[in-house]
C-alpha positions in Angstrom: 99.3 87.2 80.6 101.5 89.4 82.4 103.3 92.2 80.6 107.2 92.4 80.3 107.3 96.2 80.9 109.9 97.7 82.7 108.2 97.9 86.7 107.4 94.3 86.3 110.8 93.3 85.8 112.4 94.8 88.9 112.7 92.2 91.5 111.8 92.5 94.8 113.7 91.0 97.9 112.5 87.4 98.9 110.9 88.9 102.2 108.9 91.4 100.2 108.0 89.1 97.5 106.7 86.6 100.8 105.0 89.7 102.1 103.2 90.8 98.9 102.0 86.9 98.1 100.6 86.4 101.8 98.9 89.9 101.1 100.6 91.6 104.2 101.2 94.5 101.4 98.9 95.3 98.7 99.2 96.0 95.1 99.7 99.7 95.2 102.4 99.4 98.1 104.3 96.6 95.9 104.2 99.2 92.9 105.7 101.8 94.7 108.6 99.6 96.3 109.1 98.9 92.8 109.3 102.6 91.6 111.5 103.4 94.7 114.1 100.6 94.0 114.1 102.1 90.4 114.8 105.2 91.2 117.6 104.3 94.0 119.2 101.7 91.7 119.5 104.1 89.1 121.4 107.3 91.2 123.2 105.2 93.9 126.1 102.4 94.0 126.3 99.4 95.7 127.7 100.9 98.8 125.3 103.9 99.1 122.2 101.5 98.8 124.0 99.2 101.4 124.4 102.5 103.6 120.4 103.4 103.0 119.6 99.7 103.7 121.5 100.0 107.1 119.9 103.0 108.3 116.5 102.1 107.2 117.0 98.9 109.2 118.7 100.7 112.4 116.5 104.0 112.6 118.4 104.7 116.1 122.1 105.2 114.6 123.3 108.7 113.2 126.6 108.1 111.5 128.5 105.2 109.9 132.1 105.1 109.6 133.6 104.3 106.5 137.8 103.8 105.6 139.6 107.2 104.6 139.0 108.3 101.2 135.5 106.8 100.5 134.3 110.0 99.0 133.8 108.3 95.8 131.6 105.5 97.1 129.4 108.1 99.1 129.6 110.7 96.6 125.7 110.8 95.3 124.2 110.7 98.8 126.9 113.2 100.3 125.9 115.4 96.9 122.4 114.9 97.2 122.3 116.4 100.6 121.4 113.0 102.4 124.6 112.3 104.3 127.7 114.8 105.5 131.1 113.5 105.4 133.4 114.5 108.5 130.9 115.5 111.1 132.0 114.1 114.5 129.6 111.6 115.0 127.0 111.1 118.3 127.7 107.6 118.2 130.2 105.3 116.2 128.7 101.9 115.0 130.1 98.5 114.3 128.0 95.7 112.8 128.8 92.0 113.7 126.6 89.5 113.0 123.7 91.8 112.5 124.0 93.4 116.1 125.1 96.9 116.5 127.3 98.5 119.2 128.5 102.1 120.0 132.5 102.0 119.5 135.3 104.9 119.7 136.3 105.4 116.2 139.8 107.8 116.8 141.9 106.5 114.4 143.0 108.7 111.0 142.3 105.9 108.6 138.4 106.5 109.1 135.8 108.9 108.0 132.5 109.5 109.2 129.0 109.8 107.2 126.4 111.5 109.4 122.7 111.4 108.1 121.1 114.5 107.5 117.5 115.3 108.1 116.7 115.2 104.3 118.4 111.4 104.5 116.1 110.5 107.5 113.0 111.8 105.0 114.5 109.6 102.2 115.1 106.1 104.3 111.6 106.4 106.1 109.7 107.1 102.6 111.7 104.0 101.3 110.9 101.8 104.5 107.2 103.0 104.2 106.8 102.7 100.6 105.9 106.3 100.2 106.9 108.1 96.7 110.2 109.5 96.7 109.3 112.3 94.4 
């Protein structure tokens, strides 16, 4: 009989669920994924979680352009030292149909959020199912 404990109620994405069912990831890794999701979902908003996923899937990028006045949407990532606002990026990125392209953002309607070393460490821990603590 399965228990309805909190950690059992956190849903994995279909890809990770399939990986677990096929034995590609073991129970220990699956439980760590769920524990990490609990931490991330409890601390960060939807936009922040999407930014973390973007950097996990594209480790070659350094910064992301956001609309001006995105401070509230990115507040916890910046407050936790994972991203820095307003640093001149090494590369701008544009995501279209799953592809990244470098572009020049010189308009004043955007701000850049650059990932820090602490942010890179968090993204790597998420991607590798290592504890966030």
